[in-house]
C-alpha angles and dihedrals in degrees: 000000000000115000129224094253090047090054090049090052098046114112117246117224134202113250116265099038112127098201121068123211087276108039112234116186141159096029117189144239087030118141112212094333091312098305087127126031122248114241130247139151128217112283094014119131111239116201110223124192141171140167109242128172141150141198124272126009106294116125120265131214128197130192135183114218126200122204124191123228091277092053096254117144108245105165137019121184130183110235125219131217117254126194114023113263097003099102088226119148131193139190144152130245123191116196115205104191135049126253141072106313130179131215133196136191120229123202117192143165108262102222097180092045091051094048092045091051095047097040093049094052098039100043090048088053093043094245123139090344100162092038093055091049091050094048089052091051091050090049094054092043091056095042093052089072090070101041133097112260096266095049092041090057091048092051092050092051090048090051090052091048090050090052096044105110091184089075128071120263093248093054093047091051091046090057089059093048100043123138089248090057093050092048091051089047091051090053093049120002122214102249139184136175089025110193123187127204125228108286109257124205122247114183109207108199130185120286097258089060088070110012120051148114113227129207122189127199139156111245090206092062094052106094093358111155133201126215109206092194094059095023089226132130129225114213123239116240138215088263089058091043091051088067090057094060095075091060091048092050090047087059087059096245121155104201134040112204121203125198113227113313097192131113111286125227124245099208112099090351112182121238129213115318092012094295115166095235121063125196121233091261099044109113099215130217116313088218090065087084124193142043137165086286090067145276136251094336095054137076123232105257092228089062096055136247136313087261089059092048091050089053090049090054093045092053091049090053089051088057092048090253127131126211120234116198126205113244105198113173098205135090143216118240085257095058115124088235092066090066100033099039112019087159088074089072138060113260115202124217090263092059096254124125116245114248124210123280135179099173125268086016118076127193106195090170094061132071115201120225121250112213098185104071098055109005095161096049096044093045090051090052094049092050091051090053094049093048090049092056091046087057085057093057100267112140100161127061125190102204116214116224097342089169089072091062128066113280090221089059090058093045087055098043098044090048093047094050095040093053090062097028110027093175094063113111128203123202117199114219090199114147094173143102118326096246093058095043091050093045089054089054092050091048091062110278104144093210141356144204110258149203090265090102092068099037107097113143123079091248093049094050093046091054096044095043089053092049096050095044101040111018108038112017094109090072109007124066110182121213106207103216108181092203140356135193087265100040126063105155125212087247090064094038091059105017096084120208091318088062092054091050094047093050091047093052093047094048098044095043102040101047129038086222122058137152144202129202111216117264089046091099090053091055093243104182112149112120130204104258112271093009139093094228139083122286111234085024116210088221086076106027145022118278110185110182132201097223094166094053090048092051093046090053095045095249097118135090090203095103092051090047091049089054092048091052092045088053091050091051094048099046118062093195088072093057094068129080104198099053100076117118128180118231130192134266130173094225119083091219099046113091120194126189134161131208115199132181137170115222136175088261093053138271121331117198126176119189112197119195114182133182100216091189103090094191104058152035113260127199120196146156109242116207119197127203095231095195089067091055092061092217117190124214089251089058091061131076125216089276094055094251129126134208123254125191118210103225091201103049100020092235122143123216135183108234136181137164096309121034135177113231130187118185123183108200091208094055110030113338094191146044118215101190126187115201108234107233125200106231 
């Protein structure tokens, strides 16, 4: 905090000046000059930076100060200079509670630092010796007035020692530079000309907004049965789907995401593999929402009742799972809205309503929403629907194609919902251009799908991991889904089981948010010819799976995924986004990154080495930037090496700055190494 004497010494400025006494510029994380808050979650380390400088040669100090939603100061950290000659300062704030916080940067004249610098140089050179000692004594005498009793007594003793001419010069100077003095100064610097930046917003949202493992499945496929005599399917229900929750929880997932669970239209219903003609027993796409049975506020009769859904949500809660529901603002031609509110759609000149298109894809069974004809009426209806599902225990919404709706609508809706329900989370399924994806994050989406799905080479991954951890984390939280019902990449089509392992390691270790669509653990990889999506796509037909048999026969990735999620839960370094750093390897297919975090229990450091070539064995020399690992002397042996434990295989290795690595994609394509710390 600022002391009374500091306040008295602060310069006063006429209104309208943009520079304070100590100039502070280029503060981060600041989103569009503070128009939108930067994002954080409790316990996450937020990298704070600013360019701070002053005239002349006196020493400068810089602090970052965090205030809670009530305006109370809850953390103050001394920032350190980075990059010689750039006047750039960096520090880390760690909010502990939820809510809209603010942070400021303070620049100040460092009186002790200036005296220490000048006295050390001048006294060693025999210049102004007595004057420098007298100035030090005066400095400590003044500063004692603002100190707690213990430090005040130390400062007065130090002033006396600096003034004691019966002692030698070296002894007097040593008293002013003692370890006790440095400790007291570290606790509370001696400051002058304190200048504070504008307060900037930092929105601290609940943990699942920024740390979670997602699992997606279709409730209708769970327990679905086929009658070969009639060639008809019977849909699974929420009661069937409830039984699947135990297995999902056993894999250490946090969120179960359900595609739309509403009635499905009949008009232009799609058949298997997106064919234009559906048979009488084909279930249709869940995203073709609406029928005479109801729209977005109804449940498909085949799945059960609201009572069944509530029981499903309750069972998930018992297993420490949360349910995420799809919010797809579109309608089938049979949706009640089409009759009651035709103005909510786009009508062509021939009188027909425009269906959805994403060339070359066509969705004749879906009508997009038009927000321009009746924005107030439509917005009110969407808000009603969201609040209704919140009443049924849904606190997470995965929003389908938000980039096809106005950004200002999302800003309004999310703010409206979060004011009443601050724990509600919105995930943007926006595979689109960066400007739109980032705007949706600024508008309030707590997380978003990302380009990770299509970043496969070492070079692509290094570039993207650097971007998401150091360029955009203030407003864009990427959820690294490895697959979706729409997306089966060539890497997974042809990468074999090794490809599935590699992508799971990359997603779960690089981002605090990652997701899996069911079937991934069974290595489902066959695509519809000419498309980057699954054949026999579950969007258009039932896909019951025998997970237990696959696992019993060793055909399942579930044990590996379970282990990855367990590692995530037990290592706090993996729960932050900004702490990822890329390290070097000599092989063009061996990727190396580190996640490091200081905690109250000690330092947690995870080194991830991945062979991103799923078809071969790669050998490499991995070179670590040891400074980023913050190794203590106790962590090192006499040879300067340290121990790392492989969290996948259980092996232990002695590592140093340069390390030989051999990764066989068909055995274990990755090391996930935890540095063993001496506590």
